[in-house]
Residue frames as qw, qx, qy, qz and C-alpha x, y, z in Angstrom:
[[0.764, 0.127, -0.600, -0.201, -182.97, 28.87, 116.38],
 [0.848, -0.505, 0.057, -0.147, -183.10, 26.33, 119.11],
 [0.133, -0.768, 0.626, 0.037, -179.55, 25.72, 120.45],
 [0.691, -0.111, 0.714, 0.010, -179.93, 21.95, 120.12],
 [0.730, 0.600, 0.327, 0.022, -181.01, 22.20, 116.48],
 [0.204, 0.929, -0.306, -0.046, -178.22, 24.67, 115.84],
 [0.401, -0.575, 0.709, 0.070, -175.69, 22.20, 117.17],
 [0.754, 0.216, 0.618, 0.060, -177.03, 19.49, 114.86],
 [0.539, 0.837, 0.090, -0.032, -176.85, 21.82, 111.93],
 [0.042, 0.882, -0.469, -0.014, -173.27, 22.78, 112.63],
 [0.626, -0.390, 0.675, 0.028, -172.17, 19.22, 113.26],
 [0.179, 0.359, -0.744, -0.533, -172.74, 18.26, 109.61],
 [0.679, -0.011, -0.541, -0.495, -174.60, 15.32, 108.09],
 [0.733, -0.384, 0.400, -0.395, -176.11, 12.85, 110.53],
 [0.068, -0.367, 0.919, 0.127, -174.34, 9.47, 110.61],
 [0.660, -0.006, -0.574, -0.484, -176.12, 6.53, 109.00],
 [0.665, -0.347, 0.504, -0.428, -177.83, 4.20, 111.41],
 [0.347, -0.219, 0.905, 0.111, -177.43, 0.41, 111.29],
 [0.598, 0.474, 0.618, -0.190, -180.72, -0.15, 109.45],
 [0.431, 0.837, -0.123, -0.314, -179.73, 2.26, 106.66],
 [0.043, -0.616, 0.760, 0.204, -176.33, 0.53, 106.28],
 [0.483, 0.034, 0.874, -0.042, -177.94, -2.91, 106.18],
 [0.596, 0.661, 0.359, -0.281, -180.38, -1.72, 103.52],
 [0.290, 0.817, -0.403, -0.294, -177.55, -0.43, 101.35],
 [0.217, -0.410, 0.880, 0.103, -175.63, -3.68, 101.73],
 [0.593, 0.294, 0.733, -0.159, -178.70, -5.65, 100.75],
 [0.546, 0.780, 0.092, -0.292, -179.24, -3.58, 97.62],
 [0.132, 0.736, -0.620, -0.237, -175.62, -3.80, 96.60],
 [0.386, -0.173, 0.906, 0.007, -175.65, -7.58, 97.13],
 [0.629, 0.498, 0.543, -0.247, -178.86, -7.91, 95.12],
 [0.429, 0.826, -0.208, -0.302, -177.37, -5.88, 92.22],
 [0.053, -0.576, 0.801, 0.151, -174.26, -8.03, 92.26],
 [0.528, 0.069, 0.840, -0.108, -176.28, -11.27, 92.27],
 [0.623, 0.668, 0.301, -0.272, -178.34, -10.09, 89.34],
 [0.267, 0.814, -0.432, -0.282, -175.22, -9.14, 87.42],
 [0.013, -0.435, 0.898, 0.067, -173.69, -12.58, 87.89],
 [0.760, 0.106, 0.449, -0.457, -176.88, -14.58, 87.45],
 [0.049, -0.263, 0.889, 0.372, -176.29, -17.80, 85.47],
 [0.712, 0.172, -0.028, -0.680, -179.42, -18.58, 83.40],
 [0.649, 0.249, -0.699, -0.166, -178.04, -21.95, 82.24],
 [0.178, 0.108, -0.857, 0.471, -177.32, -23.14, 85.80],
 [0.431, 0.083, 0.401, -0.804, -180.80, -21.94, 86.93],
 [0.747, 0.214, -0.310, -0.548, -182.43, -23.89, 84.09],
 [0.506, 0.201, -0.834, 0.090, -180.46, -27.03, 85.02],
 [0.078, -0.038, 0.741, -0.666, -181.66, -26.66, 88.61],
 [0.609, 0.166, 0.121, -0.766, -185.21, -26.25, 87.45],
 [0.688, 0.244, -0.599, -0.330, -184.89, -29.38, 85.29],
 [0.290, 0.122, -0.882, 0.350, -183.59, -31.41, 88.25],
 [0.307, 0.056, 0.525, -0.792, -186.47, -30.16, 90.37],
 [0.694, 0.206, -0.155, -0.672, -188.98, -31.17, 87.77],
 [0.571, 0.201, -0.793, -0.068, -187.48, -34.65, 87.51],
 [0.079, 0.013, -0.830, 0.552, -187.89, -35.10, 91.29],
 [0.493, 0.128, 0.252, -0.823, -191.43, -33.81, 91.14],
 [0.724, 0.203, -0.454, -0.478, -192.26, -36.39, 88.49],
 [0.367, 0.158, -0.887, 0.232, -190.70, -39.08, 90.67],
 [0.236, 0.037, 0.633, -0.737, -192.99, -38.15, 93.53],
 [0.661, 0.231, 0.002, -0.714, -196.05, -38.40, 91.25],
 [0.637, 0.249, -0.691, -0.233, -194.89, -41.74, 89.76],
 [0.295, 0.060, -0.882, 0.362, -194.38, -43.37, 93.18],
 [0.037, 0.397, 0.708, -0.584, -197.33, -41.73, 94.90],
 [0.054, -0.340, -0.542, -0.767, -199.98, -40.81, 92.27],
 [0.321, -0.161, 0.254, -0.898, -202.88, -38.73, 93.66],
 [0.752, -0.115, -0.348, -0.547, -205.37, -41.46, 92.91],
 [0.671, -0.001, -0.712, 0.206, -203.53, -43.81, 95.29],
 [0.005, 0.341, -0.484, 0.806, -203.82, -41.57, 98.36],
 [0.700, -0.314, -0.046, -0.640, -207.29, -42.79, 99.36],
 [0.974, -0.160, -0.150, -0.063, -205.83, -46.21, 100.13],
 [0.411, 0.618, -0.530, 0.410, -202.26, -45.26, 101.04],
 [0.808, -0.412, -0.392, 0.154, -201.06, -47.35, 104.02],
 [0.408, -0.905, 0.107, 0.049, -199.37, -45.77, 107.01],
 [0.741, -0.348, 0.382, 0.429, -196.10, -47.60, 106.33],
 [0.574, 0.493, 0.377, 0.534, -196.05, -46.26, 102.77],
 [0.009, 0.925, 0.145, 0.350, -196.42, -42.72, 104.10],
 [0.527, -0.849, 0.039, -0.016, -194.53, -42.48, 107.35],
 [0.293, 0.689, -0.575, 0.330, -190.94, -41.69, 108.27],
 [0.625, -0.504, 0.496, -0.331, -189.47, -44.35, 110.56],
 [0.294, -0.348, 0.885, 0.094, -188.14, -47.91, 110.80],
 [0.594, 0.347, 0.719, -0.101, -191.25, -49.65, 109.31],
 [0.478, 0.829, 0.042, -0.289, -191.38, -47.15, 106.44],
 [0.030, 0.709, -0.657, -0.255, -187.71, -47.81, 105.68],
 [0.418, -0.114, 0.900, 0.044, -188.25, -51.63, 105.60],
 [0.571, 0.547, 0.587, -0.174, -191.24, -51.28, 103.28],
 [0.545, 0.505, 0.360, 0.565, -189.32, -49.22, 100.76],
 [0.213, 0.099, -0.037, 0.971, -189.12, -45.51, 100.09],
 [0.022, -0.675, -0.683, 0.277, -191.94, -43.96, 102.08],
 [0.200, 0.845, 0.315, 0.383, -193.56, -40.69, 101.01],
 [0.340, -0.939, 0.032, 0.037, -192.14, -38.71, 103.93],
 [0.689, -0.399, 0.369, 0.480, -188.66, -40.10, 103.48],
 [0.536, 0.438, 0.441, 0.571, -188.78, -39.18, 99.78],
 [0.034, 0.924, 0.229, 0.304, -190.00, -35.68, 100.53],
 [0.436, -0.877, 0.163, 0.117, -187.41, -34.97, 103.24],
 [0.537, -0.541, 0.540, 0.357, -184.35, -36.78, 101.91],
 [0.594, 0.152, 0.682, 0.398, -184.94, -37.65, 98.23],
 [0.317, 0.762, 0.447, 0.345, -186.11, -34.38, 96.61],
 [0.408, -0.565, -0.098, 0.710, -183.68, -31.70, 97.71],
 [0.213, 0.031, 0.408, 0.887, -183.62, -30.06, 94.28],
 [0.165, -0.615, -0.646, -0.421, -187.35, -29.68, 94.40],
 [0.266, -0.722, 0.102, -0.630, -187.09, -28.04, 97.78],
 [0.466, 0.106, -0.783, 0.398, -185.38, -29.14, 100.96],
 [0.596, -0.634, -0.020, -0.492, -187.26, -29.73, 104.22],
 [0.741, 0.082, -0.572, 0.342, -184.31, -31.57, 105.78],
 [0.285, 0.137, -0.540, 0.780, -183.57, -31.28, 109.48],
 [0.412, -0.311, 0.151, -0.843, -185.49, -29.90, 112.37],
 [0.504, -0.072, 0.712, -0.483, -188.20, -31.90, 114.04],
 [0.017, -0.106, -0.937, -0.331, -189.81, -35.04, 112.59],
 [0.214, 0.496, 0.640, -0.546, -193.06, -33.54, 113.87],
 [0.283, 0.450, -0.253, -0.808, -193.45, -31.81, 110.50],
 [0.237, 0.046, -0.886, -0.397, -194.56, -35.24, 109.16],
 [0.599, -0.265, -0.069, -0.753, -197.67, -35.12, 111.37],
 [0.931, -0.243, 0.195, -0.188, -197.65, -38.88, 112.03],
 [0.486, 0.631, -0.601, 0.076, -194.27, -40.65, 112.25],
 [0.935, -0.282, -0.200, 0.082, -192.45, -43.53, 113.87],
 [0.275, -0.859, 0.428, -0.060, -189.64, -42.79, 116.32],
 [0.428, 0.516, -0.742, 0.008, -186.44, -44.76, 115.99],
 [0.305, -0.223, 0.808, -0.451, -187.50, -46.65, 119.12],
 [0.092, -0.227, -0.931, -0.272, -190.43, -48.03, 117.13],
 [0.074, 0.554, 0.627, -0.543, -193.02, -45.92, 118.98],
 [0.190, 0.586, 0.536, 0.577, -195.59, -44.18, 116.78],
 [0.152, -0.395, -0.312, 0.850, -196.11, -40.51, 117.40],
 [0.127, 0.719, 0.599, 0.328, -199.14, -38.43, 116.48],
 [0.294, 0.054, -0.139, 0.944, -198.59, -34.72, 116.45],
 [0.299, -0.458, -0.262, -0.795, -202.05, -33.08, 116.14],
 [0.172, -0.143, 0.689, -0.689, -203.45, -32.68, 119.67],
 [0.698, 0.071, 0.078, -0.708, -206.98, -33.55, 118.54],
 [0.842, 0.234, -0.432, -0.224, -205.78, -36.98, 117.33],
 [0.115, 0.520, -0.777, 0.337, -203.49, -38.03, 120.16],
 [0.585, -0.153, 0.623, -0.497, -206.13, -40.12, 121.91],
 [0.865, 0.339, -0.069, -0.363, -206.70, -42.25, 118.83],
 [0.847, -0.104, 0.447, 0.270, -205.00, -45.45, 117.74],
 [0.223, -0.473, 0.451, 0.724, -202.28, -44.62, 115.20],
 [0.220, 0.249, 0.806, 0.489, -204.19, -46.19, 112.29],
 [0.033, 0.806, 0.586, -0.072, -207.26, -44.10, 113.14],
 [0.175, -0.794, 0.052, 0.580, -205.17, -40.97, 113.40],
 [0.276, -0.222, 0.652, 0.670, -203.56, -41.77, 110.06],
 [0.218, 0.538, 0.779, 0.236, -206.99, -42.24, 108.44],
 [0.004, -0.908, -0.311, 0.282, -207.88, -38.69, 109.45],
 [0.237, -0.653, 0.354, 0.626, -204.57, -37.26, 108.22],
 [0.321, 0.083, 0.789, 0.517, -204.86, -39.23, 104.93],
 [0.194, 0.727, 0.657, 0.048, -208.37, -37.90, 104.42],
 [0.052, -0.903, -0.060, 0.421, -207.20, -34.32, 104.86],
 [0.294, -0.383, 0.600, 0.638, -204.38, -34.88, 102.32],
 [0.286, 0.384, 0.801, 0.359, -206.96, -36.19, 99.81],
 [0.076, 0.889, 0.425, -0.151, -209.09, -33.12, 100.42],
 [0.232, -0.754, 0.214, 0.576, -206.07, -30.83, 100.06],
 [0.332, -0.108, 0.716, 0.605, -205.07, -32.34, 96.76],
 [0.220, 0.610, 0.737, 0.190, -208.62, -32.04, 95.51],
 [0.005, 0.933, 0.255, -0.252, -209.07, -28.37, 96.36],
 [0.327, -0.583, 0.405, 0.624, -205.59, -27.61, 95.02],
 [0.354, 0.168, 0.754, 0.528, -206.51, -29.01, 91.68],
 [0.100, 0.794, 0.583, 0.143, -209.52, -26.71, 91.64],
 [0.297, 0.400, -0.063, 0.865, -207.44, -23.70, 92.68],
 [0.472, -0.714, -0.186, -0.483, -209.69, -23.16, 95.74],
 [0.503, 0.239, -0.634, 0.537, -207.16, -22.81, 98.55],
 [0.366, -0.506, 0.220, -0.749, -209.35, -21.28, 101.26],
 [0.900, -0.295, -0.154, -0.281, -210.55, -24.69, 102.48],
 [0.683, 0.267, -0.536, 0.419, -206.95, -25.60, 103.31],
 [0.087, -0.459, 0.450, -0.761, -207.25, -23.45, 106.46],
 [0.769, -0.293, 0.112, -0.557, -209.92, -25.85, 107.78],
 [0.893, 0.112, -0.431, 0.067, -207.65, -28.94, 107.54],
 [0.477, -0.825, 0.233, -0.196, -206.50, -28.86, 111.12],
 [0.908, -0.261, 0.248, 0.217, -204.25, -31.90, 111.10],
 [0.709, 0.470, 0.124, 0.511, -202.24, -30.68, 108.09],
 [0.034, -0.942, 0.104, -0.316, -201.60, -27.37, 109.84],
 [0.694, -0.642, 0.311, 0.096, -199.17, -29.26, 112.08],
 [0.710, -0.101, 0.496, 0.489, -197.05, -30.15, 109.04],
 [0.321, 0.857, 0.089, -0.392, -197.00, -27.00, 107.00],
 [0.033, -0.635, 0.642, 0.428, -193.65, -27.59, 105.23],
 [0.307, -0.006, 0.935, 0.180, -194.53, -31.13, 104.20],
 [0.409, 0.621, 0.618, -0.253, -198.08, -30.23, 103.22],
 [0.304, 0.846, -0.062, -0.434, -197.14, -27.35, 100.99],
 [0.072, -0.500, 0.766, 0.397, -194.33, -29.24, 99.36],
 [0.366, 0.218, 0.903, 0.047, -196.75, -32.10, 98.65],
 [0.392, 0.758, 0.418, -0.310, -199.21, -29.65, 97.15],
 [0.117, 0.779, -0.387, -0.479, -196.51, -28.02, 95.05],
 [0.205, -0.255, 0.894, 0.305, -195.70, -31.46, 93.61],
 [0.508, 0.428, 0.716, -0.212, -199.28, -32.18, 92.61],
 [0.369, 0.288, 0.596, 0.652, -200.18, -31.86, 88.91],
 [0.034, 0.657, 0.398, 0.639, -201.32, -28.43, 87.69],
 [0.443, -0.713, -0.416, 0.351, -200.91, -27.03, 91.17],
 [0.215, 0.770, -0.029, 0.600, -200.43, -23.31, 91.54],
 [0.240, 0.294, -0.571, 0.727, -198.84, -21.51, 94.48],
 [0.460, -0.595, -0.659, -0.016, -200.89, -22.38, 97.55],
 [0.010, -0.486, 0.231, -0.843, -201.77, -19.51, 99.88],
 [0.573, -0.489, -0.654, 0.077, -202.76, -19.87, 103.50],
 [0.286, -0.886, 0.041, -0.363, -203.31, -17.60, 106.43],
 [0.833, -0.509, 0.126, 0.175, -200.83, -19.81, 108.18],
 [0.201, 0.880, -0.410, -0.135, -198.13, -18.64, 105.72],
 [0.916, -0.111, 0.350, 0.162, -196.75, -22.01, 104.77],
 [0.103, 0.795, -0.479, -0.357, -193.59, -22.30, 102.69],
 [0.849, 0.077, 0.501, 0.151, -192.42, -24.59, 99.92],
 [0.093, -0.488, 0.537, 0.682, -190.45, -24.67, 96.75],
 [0.709, 0.477, 0.494, -0.159, -192.24, -25.07, 93.44],
 [0.403, -0.143, 0.556, 0.712, -190.37, -25.41, 90.14],
 [0.242, 0.669, 0.648, 0.272, -193.59, -24.31, 88.51],
 [0.120, -0.939, -0.166, 0.277, -192.82, -20.85, 89.82],
 [0.460, -0.435, 0.398, 0.664, -189.60, -20.59, 87.87],
 [0.603, 0.749, 0.265, 0.070, -189.38, -18.71, 84.64],
 [0.589, -0.221, 0.240, 0.740, -186.17, -17.81, 82.86],
 [0.222, 0.874, 0.177, -0.395, -186.38, -14.23, 81.61],
 [0.591, 0.792, -0.125, 0.087, -184.53, -12.48, 78.76],
 [0.797, 0.189, -0.269, 0.507, -180.78, -12.94, 78.49],
 [0.293, 0.331, -0.344, 0.828, -178.89, -11.39, 81.38],
 [0.470, -0.464, 0.099, -0.745, -181.91, -11.19, 83.67],
 [0.156, -0.180, 0.892, -0.383, -182.63, -13.26, 86.81],
 [0.200, -0.340, -0.886, -0.246, -185.45, -15.78, 87.02],
 [0.347, -0.141, 0.215, -0.902, -188.84, -14.48, 88.09],
 [0.394, 0.195, 0.825, -0.355, -191.92, -16.12, 89.39],
 [0.019, 0.189, 0.760, 0.622, -194.06, -17.27, 86.44],
 [0.181, -0.681, -0.707, -0.060, -197.10, -16.23, 88.41],
 [0.003, -0.864, -0.166, -0.476, -196.16, -12.64, 88.91],
 [0.653, -0.721, -0.084, 0.217, -194.07, -12.76, 92.05],
 [0.036, 0.929, -0.358, -0.085, -190.74, -10.98, 92.49],
 [0.586, 0.499, -0.626, 0.123, -187.29, -12.39, 91.74],
 [0.217, 0.259, -0.853, 0.397, -186.27, -15.26, 93.98],
 [0.128, 0.188, 0.804, -0.550, -189.27, -15.03, 96.34],
 [0.200, -0.367, -0.678, -0.605, -192.71, -15.69, 94.98],
 [0.435, -0.394, 0.096, -0.804, -195.91, -14.49, 96.64],
 [0.835, -0.336, 0.074, -0.430, -197.26, -16.39, 99.61],
 [0.862, -0.349, 0.365, -0.035, -195.94, -19.95, 99.78],
 [0.872, 0.406, 0.009, 0.274, -193.67, -20.35, 96.81],
 [0.419, -0.829, 0.265, 0.258, -190.09, -19.72, 97.92],
 [0.086, 0.804, -0.467, -0.358, -186.77, -19.39, 96.24],
 [0.854, 0.410, -0.305, -0.096, -185.04, -21.47, 93.59],
 [0.891, -0.367, 0.150, 0.222, -182.22, -23.91, 94.27],
 [0.620, 0.686, -0.116, 0.363, -179.70, -21.90, 92.24],
 [0.114, -0.784, 0.461, -0.399, -178.03, -20.67, 95.43],
 [0.436, 0.220, -0.835, 0.254, -175.86, -23.07, 97.43],
 [0.048, -0.002, 0.782, -0.622, -177.66, -24.82, 100.18],
 [0.220, -0.411, -0.780, -0.417, -181.15, -24.48, 98.82],
 [0.416, -0.481, -0.011, -0.772, -184.14, -23.75, 100.99],
 [0.200, -0.061, -0.890, 0.405, -184.83, -25.02, 104.50],
 [0.517, -0.359, -0.189, -0.753, -188.43, -25.30, 105.66],
 [0.333, -0.069, -0.881, 0.329, -188.97, -26.67, 109.13]]
């Protein structure tokens, strides 16, 4: 036998590497979480999320988007003065539905800086007046809602402006009526209460559309049952 192999054989079992140890810790933590899963608390969280989703639809029904004004949509001083804008509601008023708090305001695609200056994120729109840029973004939102209702998500990849605000876009799609989990090559992320399903007693929630516990396939991400929720920036 090769002397090196002989020395390994005589030295006993090989020590576990860091990846093996991390894997065991993850499995142990998962088993413990499942054992202590609170179905009632998860259902309460799902109910709160659904209430917030209904609020979004009541304040910003899909049929209103074709004529939605920039001030009604955008985050910023003018949006605050005109009431609860769509972007402010999505970032700060619907945490149970799925948090996109923090990070850069660029996720809103078009927004107003606290200085009052309007900022347009998509590079193809930066040479336009802000109202013209908003008209293009609004048109893409209308298209996105339409294809989402039809369950035809492939065209979403062609909506260039919305690709600059993946978190906001996917959360907006998740809030739309009868929406299913949107999938994109850009791997967007959002939280959708429609993906929650409470299983038999003593079992954790699973994705109602066939995804695994906690994390659904593609863009539907975890429930709010854990402290802190989900961050998508």
